[in-house]
PAVOKOL-646085 format. One record per residue (C-alpha): residue number from 1; residue in one letter; x negated, y negated, z negated. Coordinates in steps of 0.5 Angstrom, whole numbers, plus 500, padded with zeros to 3 digits. Each point is the difference from the previous one (the first is absolute). Layout:
REM PAVOKOL-646085
[NUM A [X Y Z]]
...
REM end
This chain:
REM PAVOKOL-646085
[1 M [378 453 473]]
[2 E [500 507 504]]
[3 E [497 500 506]]
[4 I [505 503 506]]
[5 E [497 505 505]]
[6 P [502 498 507]]
[7 P [505 504 504]]
[8 H [495 503 505]]
[9 K [496 503 494]]
[10 E [506 504 498]]
[11 L [501 502 507]]
[12 E [493 503 500]]
[13 A [502 504 495]]
[14 L [505 504 504]]
[15 P [499 506 503]]
[16 K [498 500 508]]
[17 S [506 501 505]]
[18 G [497 507 501]]
[19 E [500 502 493]]
[20 I [508 497 499]]
[21 Y [502 505 506]]
[22 R [496 506 497]]
[23 A [504 499 493]]
[24 L [507 499 503]]
[25 V [499 506 504]]
[26 A [497 504 494]]
[27 Y [505 498 495]]
[28 S [506 500 505]]
[29 R [506 504 498]]
[30 D [502 501 508]]
[31 A [496 505 504]]
[32 I [495 497 504]]
[33 L [496 504 505]]
[34 G [495 499 506]]
[35 V [500 504 506]]
[36 N [496 500 507]]
[37 R [503 501 507]]
[38 K [500 507 499]]
[39 G [505 500 494]]
[40 T [494 502 495]]
[41 I [501 497 493]]
[42 L [494 496 498]]
[43 F [501 497 494]]
[44 W [506 501 494]]
[45 N [501 496 494]]
[46 K [503 502 493]]
[47 G [507 498 502]]
[48 A [500 505 506]]
[49 E [497 506 495]]
[50 Q [506 499 495]]
[51 I [505 500 506]]
[52 F [498 506 504]]
[53 G [496 504 495]]
[54 Y [493 500 503]]
[55 S [494 498 498]]
[56 N [495 496 504]]
[57 E [495 506 501]]
[58 E [506 504 502]]
[59 I [503 496 505]]
[60 L [494 496 503]]
[61 G [499 502 507]]
[62 Q [507 504 501]]
[63 P [505 498 505]]
[64 V [505 495 498]]
[65 T [505 505 503]]
[66 K [499 504 493]]
[67 L [504 495 497]]
[68 M [506 501 504]]
[69 S [506 505 499]]
[70 E [501 505 505]]
[71 K [507 498 501]]
[72 H [498 493 503]]
[73 K [493 502 502]]
[74 E [501 500 508]]
[75 G [503 493 500]]
[76 H [495 497 495]]
[77 T [494 502 504]]
[78 L [503 497 506]]
[79 V [501 493 496]]
[80 L [493 501 497]]
[81 R [497 501 507]]
[82 A [503 494 503]]
[83 F [498 496 495]]
[84 L [493 502 499]]
[85 S [499 499 508]]
[86 G [502 493 499]]
[87 N [497 493 500]]
[88 C [496 497 494]]
[89 G [505 495 496]]
[90 E [506 505 501]]
[91 T [505 501 494]]
[92 R [505 505 500]]
[93 I [505 503 494]]
[94 I [503 507 500]]
[95 E [504 504 495]]
[96 G [499 507 500]]
[97 E [500 506 496]]
[98 A [493 502 496]]
[99 L [497 506 498]]
[100 R [496 501 493]]
[101 K [495 505 498]]
[102 D [505 504 496]]
[103 G [504 501 506]]
[104 S [506 495 498]]
[105 T [502 494 504]]
[106 F [502 493 499]]
[107 P [503 494 505]]
[108 I [494 495 501]]
[109 E [499 494 503]]
[110 L [494 499 504]]
[111 S [497 493 502]]
[112 F [494 501 506]]
[113 S [496 495 502]]
[114 I [493 500 505]]
[115 E [494 497 498]]
[116 Q [493 499 503]]
[117 Q [494 501 495]]
[118 N [493 499 502]]
[119 G [502 502 507]]
[120 K [504 506 498]]
[121 F [507 502 500]]
[122 L [504 501 493]]
[123 G [507 501 500]]
[124 L [503 498 493]]
[125 A [506 503 497]]
[126 I [504 498 494]]
[127 G [505 505 497]]
[128 R [505 499 495]]
[129 N [505 505 497]]
[130 I [507 498 501]]
[131 T [504 505 497]]
[132 E [503 496 495]]
[133 R [502 495 506]]
[134 K [503 506 504]]
[135 H [504 502 494]]
[136 M [503 493 499]]
[137 E [501 499 508]]
[138 Q [504 507 500]]
[139 S [504 498 494]]
[140 L [502 493 503]]
[141 R [502 504 506]]
[142 E [504 505 496]]
[143 S [503 494 496]]
[144 A [501 496 507]]
[145 E [504 506 503]]
[146 R [504 501 493]]
[147 Y [502 493 501]]
[148 C [502 500 507]]
[149 N [504 507 499]]
[150 L [503 497 494]]
[151 F [502 493 504]]
[152 A [502 504 506]]
[153 T [505 506 497]]
[154 C [502 495 494]]
[155 L [508 501 500]]
[156 E [500 492 498]]
[157 A [499 495 505]]
[158 V [492 498 499]]
[159 F [497 494 503]]
[160 S [494 495 500]]
[161 A [499 494 503]]
[162 D [494 495 501]]
[163 I [501 493 498]]
[164 P [494 497 504]]
[165 D [503 503 507]]
[166 N [507 500 498]]
[167 T [501 508 502]]
[168 G [503 506 497]]
[169 A [500 507 500]]
[170 G [504 506 497]]
[171 N [502 507 500]]
[172 K [506 504 503]]
[173 A [505 499 494]]
[174 L [499 492 502]]
[175 E [501 501 507]]
[176 K [507 504 498]]
[177 L [502 495 495]]
[178 C [499 494 505]]
[179 G [501 503 506]]
[180 Y [494 498 503]]
[181 C [495 505 503]]
[182 L [493 499 497]]
[183 E [497 497 506]]
[184 E [505 494 499]]
[185 L [499 500 493]]
[186 T [492 499 501]]
[187 E [501 495 505]]
[188 M [505 496 497]]
[189 K [499 495 494]]
[190 P [503 502 493]]
[191 T [505 495 500]]
[192 N [503 501 506]]
[193 I [505 505 497]]
[194 L [502 495 494]]
[195 S [506 495 501]]
[196 P [499 493 499]]
[197 E [502 500 493]]
[198 S [497 506 498]]
[199 R [493 497 503]]
[200 E [501 494 495]]
[201 Y [502 504 494]]
[202 L [494 505 502]]
[203 S [495 495 500]]
[204 K [502 497 494]]
[205 Q [499 507 496]]
[206 V [494 501 503]]
[207 E [497 493 498]]
[208 K [503 502 493]]
[209 I [496 507 500]]
[210 L [494 497 502]]
[211 S [500 494 495]]
[212 T [501 505 495]]
[213 D [495 505 503]]
[214 E [504 506 499]]
[215 P [498 506 503]]
[216 I [506 503 502]]
[217 S [507 497 500]]
[218 S [507 502 503]]
[219 I [504 495 504]]
[220 V [507 501 503]]
[221 H [502 497 506]]
[222 E [503 501 507]]
[223 I [497 502 507]]
[224 F [503 501 507]]
[225 R [499 507 503]]
[226 K [499 500 508]]
[227 D [507 502 501]]
[228 G [502 493 496]]
[229 K [503 503 494]]
[230 R [498 497 494]]
[231 I [498 504 494]]
[232 L [498 499 493]]
[233 I [493 502 498]]
[234 E [496 501 494]]
[235 Q [492 499 501]]
[236 Y [494 500 496]]
[237 L [494 496 501]]
[238 N [493 501 499]]
[239 F [495 495 502]]
[240 I [493 501 502]]
[241 K [495 495 498]]
[242 R [493 499 502]]
[243 K [495 495 498]]
[244 D [506 496 496]]
[245 K [504 500 506]]
[246 F [506 504 502]]
[247 V [499 503 507]]
[248 G [506 505 500]]
[249 F [505 504 497]]
[250 Q [503 507 499]]
[251 G [507 503 498]]
[252 F [506 504 501]]
[253 R [507 498 502]]
[254 S [506 504 498]]
[255 D [507 499 503]]
[256 I [505 498 494]]
[257 T [506 498 504]]
[258 E [504 506 497]]
[259 R [497 500 493]]
[260 D [501 492 500]]
[261 K [508 501 502]]
[262 T [500 506 494]]
[263 E [497 496 495]]
[264 E [505 494 502]]
[265 Q [506 505 499]]
[266 L [497 503 494]]
[267 K [499 493 497]]
[268 S [507 498 502]]
[269 S [503 506 497]]
[270 F [496 499 493]]
[271 I [503 492 500]]
[272 N [507 502 501]]
[273 L [499 506 495]]
[274 A [498 495 495]]
[275 K [505 495 502]]
[276 I [505 505 498]]
[277 V [497 502 494]]
[278 S [500 493 498]]
[279 R [508 499 502]]
[280 V [501 506 496]]
[281 I [497 497 494]]
[282 E [503 494 500]]
[283 S [507 503 501]]
[284 C [499 501 493]]
[285 D [500 492 499]]
[286 P [505 497 505]]
[287 Y [497 493 497]]
[288 T [493 501 502]]
[289 A [502 503 507]]
[290 G [495 498 505]]
[291 H [495 498 495]]
[292 Q [494 505 502]]
[293 Q [502 499 507]]
[294 R [499 492 499]]
[295 V [494 501 496]]
[296 A [497 505 505]]
[297 D [501 494 506]]
[298 L [497 495 496]]
[299 A [494 504 498]]
[300 H [499 501 507]]
[301 L [501 493 502]]
[302 V [495 498 495]]
[303 G [495 505 502]]
[304 E [500 497 507]]
[305 N [500 493 498]]
[306 M [494 502 496]]
[307 G [496 503 506]]
[308 L [500 507 497]]
[309 A [498 506 504]]
[310 E [506 503 504]]
[311 D [500 507 496]]
[312 I [500 496 493]]
[313 V [506 496 502]]
[314 E [504 506 502]]
[315 R [498 503 493]]
[316 L [503 494 497]]
[317 Y [506 501 503]]
[318 L [501 507 498]]
[319 D [497 498 493]]
[320 G [506 495 500]]
[321 L [505 506 502]]
[322 F [498 504 494]]
[323 H [498 496 495]]
[324 D [506 500 496]]
[325 I [501 508 501]]
[326 G [500 501 492]]
[327 K [506 496 499]]
[328 I [504 507 502]]
[329 S [499 502 493]]
[330 I [503 494 497]]
[331 P [508 501 498]]
[332 R [504 497 505]]
[333 S [504 496 494]]
[334 I [494 497 498]]
[335 L [498 497 507]]
[336 T [507 498 501]]
[337 K [501 497 493]]
[338 P [503 493 501]]
[339 G [497 495 495]]
[340 E [493 500 495]]
[341 L [497 507 499]]
[342 T [498 503 494]]
[343 E [492 501 498]]
[344 E [501 507 501]]
[345 E [504 499 507]]
[346 W [494 496 502]]
[347 A [495 505 498]]
[348 L [504 506 504]]
[349 I [499 495 506]]
[350 R [493 499 499]]
[351 A [499 507 500]]
[352 H [502 500 507]]
[353 T [492 499 502]]
[354 K [498 506 496]]
[355 Q [505 504 503]]
[356 G [499 498 507]]
[357 Y [492 502 499]]
[358 S [502 507 498]]
[359 I [505 500 506]]
[360 L [494 498 505]]
[361 K [494 502 497]]
[362 D [499 507 503]]
[363 T [502 497 507]]
[364 N [495 501 506]]
[365 L [499 493 502]]
[366 P [494 497 502]]
[367 W [500 494 495]]
[368 P [502 500 493]]
[369 I [508 498 501]]
[370 A [501 503 493]]
[371 D [496 495 497]]
[372 V [504 494 503]]
[373 A [506 503 497]]
[374 L [497 500 493]]
[375 Q [497 494 500]]
[376 H [504 495 504]]
[377 H [503 497 494]]
[378 E [492 499 497]]
[379 R [498 493 500]]
[380 L [493 497 500]]
[381 D [499 497 493]]
[382 G [503 507 497]]
[383 S [507 498 499]]
[384 G [503 505 504]]
[385 Y [502 507 499]]
[386 P [500 506 499]]
[387 D [492 500 498]]
[388 G [499 492 500]]
[389 I [494 501 505]]
[390 T [496 494 502]]
[391 E [498 497 507]]
[392 E [493 504 501]]
[393 R [504 507 500]]
[394 L [506 497 505]]
[395 S [499 501 507]]
[396 L [502 495 505]]
[397 E [506 504 502]]
[398 V [503 501 493]]
[399 S [499 492 500]]
[400 I [504 499 506]]
[401 L [505 504 498]]
[402 A [501 497 493]]
[403 V [501 493 503]]
[404 C [505 503 505]]
[405 D [504 503 495]]
[406 V [500 494 496]]
[407 V [502 496 506]]
[408 E [506 504 502]]
[409 A [502 502 493]]
[410 M [501 493 498]]
[411 S [503 498 507]]
[412 S [505 505 499]]
[413 H [507 501 495]]
[414 R [499 505 494]]
[415 P [506 502 496]]
[416 Y [497 497 494]]
[417 R [498 493 503]]
[418 P [501 496 507]]
[419 A [495 499 505]]
[420 R [495 495 499]]
[421 T [499 494 504]]
[422 T [494 499 505]]
[423 T [497 495 495]]
[424 D [500 505 495]]
[425 V [496 505 504]]
[426 L [495 495 502]]
[427 Q [499 497 493]]
[428 E [499 508 498]]
[429 L [495 501 505]]
[430 N [496 493 499]]
[431 D [500 501 492]]
[432 G [498 507 501]]
[433 R [495 499 505]]
[434 G [493 503 499]]
[435 T [502 502 493]]
[436 K [506 505 501]]
[437 Y [500 500 507]]
[438 N [494 501 506]]
[439 A [499 493 502]]
[440 S [499 502 507]]
[441 V [506 504 501]]
[442 V [504 494 496]]
[443 D [497 495 505]]
[444 V [502 504 506]]
[445 M [507 501 497]]
[446 L [502 492 498]]
[447 P [500 498 507]]
[448 M [504 506 502]]
[449 I [505 498 495]]
[450 E [500 492 501]]
[451 S [501 501 507]]
[452 G [506 505 499]]
[453 E [496 505 504]]
[454 F [501 506 496]]
[455 R [508 499 499]]
[456 S [500 499 508]]
[457 M [497 507 500]]
[458 W [505 503 495]]
[459 N [506 497 504]]
[460 C [498 502 507]]
[461 R [500 507 497]]
[462 N [506 500 496]]
[463 S [503 497 507]]
[464 R [497 506 504]]
[465 S [503 505 494]]
[466 T [507 497 501]]
[467 A [500 500 507]]
[468 T [498 508 500]]
REM end
């Protein structure tokens, strides 16, 4: 068995403390020098030689002021004299400008201490070139100045808030937006300018952002100005995290009250234009007048009942108004023909999907409305037309329009057949659920038909139209 030496044997092999001290001094990258009370340099290590450029022989016996730049020599000399006249055990740290042998200067940090060795005074100094640190500090100052200038002069209303203290700050643009002076904004809680409903909505949105850890998110809500006026703003938030904990946020706000009004007017104008186009198309076929409007209403209702986002629900409504736009190319004689249609006539009618795509494909709308016009007669199992595509290539919007189109068409009279019964419609949807039609859409549509909800909706619209 191997014999293990006791720990004190290893300790005995270590150098004595004096040897350790001399090794640390000798190989330190910092400049270490010793001076007497007159400021004469008594010893000098390799680090000092590399930093200042003087060898041992050149510097020993020289005054320590030889290492001070002329620019700051007077001030440094006063500090040095005060230090050298002090008591043992004192330590002081100063920063200044040092002078190399070649005449160049650099920022230095000096740590002084006074010791007694064999009854004699010894001033020790450890010097460190802090050029890089100074450059970094300067960069940080310049960066802070740029940030402050940007914060102060930005035309957008910029703000920041500290979550633990529940305090906020802002710039002049925020002052103009809210009507409060900067001092009031700094002292008040950030939530004070929110209406109760906006406070609840904003809280939920913030929770949602934090749960997904999104860096920047847009939130639209209302605030109260100091004068009591309620305005609609859009704000972007950037949350600040430290040690996996959110401690504050920054962002900017824009008054979008007028923009929102303009957007609503444009949206309303576009929808009215879509309705006009829909009525023009249906004027060619008096037997299907109102079909596109009813499909649009039904698709809108289905989207709401499925809990889809508001913008998707609005898109479904417009999809419904435009889905049969291709019928404008079908001869009126075929659209109004009583009795059964020939295969050639059915082929012309089926071509309306491709004609609709051709009309809509170049529209500059933020969703593929042309695809809806092209595919609303497609089926999940590939049995539809014009291309016989299957489920994986059909969007949810197309699937919704397809079911709404079938329900409305079956429920309405056509020249070549009477309206189908509610039982017939329910049977068609149940038979095609998951095969021809999207199961989720069918599951929403069935109770609407059984309860008569969709017919009530159309009756209300017809009543309003008659009254008008």
